[in-house]
C-alpha positions in Angstrom: -0.1 0.0 -0.1 1.2 3.4 -0.8 1.4 5.4 2.4 2.4 8.7 0.6 -0.3 11.3 1.1 0.0 12.5 -2.4 -1.0 9.6 -4.0 -4.2 8.8 -2.3 -7.0 10.1 -4.6 -9.5 10.1 -2.1 -10.3 8.8 1.7 -12.4 6.0 0.4 -9.7 4.9 -2.4 -7.2 4.9 0.8 -9.5 2.8 3.1 -10.1 0.4 0.1 -6.5 -0.4 -0.2 -6.1 -0.4 3.7 -8.9 -3.1 3.8 -7.5 -5.3 0.9 -4.2 -5.1 2.4 -5.6 -6.3 5.9 -7.2 -9.0 4.0 -4.2 -10.0 2.0 -2.5 -10.0 5.4 -5.2 -12.3 6.7 -4.9 -14.8 3.7 -1.0 -15.1 3.7 -1.3 -15.6 7.6 -4.1 -18.2 7.1 -2.5 -20.1 4.7 1.0 -20.2 6.1 -0.9 -21.4 9.4 -2.8 -24.1 7.1 0.3 -25.2 5.7 2.1 -25.7 9.4 -1.1 -27.8 10.4 -0.7 -30.0 7.5 2.9 -30.2 7.7 2.6 -31.3 12.0 -0.6 -33.6 11.1 1.5 -35.4 8.4 4.2 -35.8 11.1 1.7 -38.0 13.0 0.1 -39.3 9.7 2.1 -38.8 6.4 -1.0 -40.2 4.4 -3.4 -37.3 5.6 -5.0 -34.9 3.0 -5.8 -31.3 3.4 -9.3 -32.4 3.9 -8.8 -34.9 6.2 -7.0 -32.0 8.8 -10.2 -29.9 8.7 -12.2 -32.6 10.9 -9.0 -33.8 13.2 -11.5 -35.7 15.6 -11.6 -38.9 13.4 -7.8 -38.9 14.1 -6.7 -39.8 17.8 -2.5 -39.7 16.8 -3.4 -35.8 16.1 -4.7 -35.3 19.4 -1.7 -37.3 20.7 0.5 -35.1 18.8 2.6 -32.6 21.1 1.9 -29.1 19.3 -0.7 -29.8 16.0 -3.9 -29.0 18.5 -2.0 -25.6 19.6 -1.4 -24.9 16.3 -4.6 -25.8 14.7 -6.2 -23.4 17.7 -4.1 -20.8 16.1 -5.7 -21.1 12.8 -8.8 -21.3 14.0 -8.1 -17.7 15.7 -7.0 -16.4 12.6 -9.8 -17.8 10.5 -12.3 -16.1 13.4 -10.2 -12.7 13.3 -10.9 -12.8 9.7 -14.6 -13.4 9.9 -14.8 -10.5 12.6 -12.8 -7.9 10.4 -14.8 -8.7 7.5 -18.2 -8.3 9.7 -16.8 -4.8 11.1 -16.1 -3.6 7.7 -19.7 -4.4 6.8 -21.0 -2.7 9.9 -19.0 0.0 8.9 -19.8 0.2 5.5 -23.6 0.0 6.0 -23.4 2.8 8.7 -21.5 5.0 6.5 -22.6 5.7 2.7 -18.9 6.5 1.9 -17.7 3.2 2.8 -20.0 0.8 0.6 -17.6 -0.4 -1.8 -15.6 -2.0 1.0 -18.6 -4.3 2.3 -17.1 -7.7 0.8 
């Protein structure tokens, strides 16, 4: 995101860029954490697919893994934060006519 005030066209454009940057950051962190969780799951069960990791309760070996549950919880927290951020942006967009374009 360009932080130079001269390159900002309007406050809405700046906010659109800021929201997109935050969304991109969440996506990057979530993808990185998903990869880490899959790697840890495959330490315990090498045959697991990414879909299998979405429902770890069917694999008791994952509960026995020393760090899988912790890292899976971090992933869940990142996803929850992304959802909360999107809800906040939508709420602000609904309350402020100048932010309609941000209500993703």
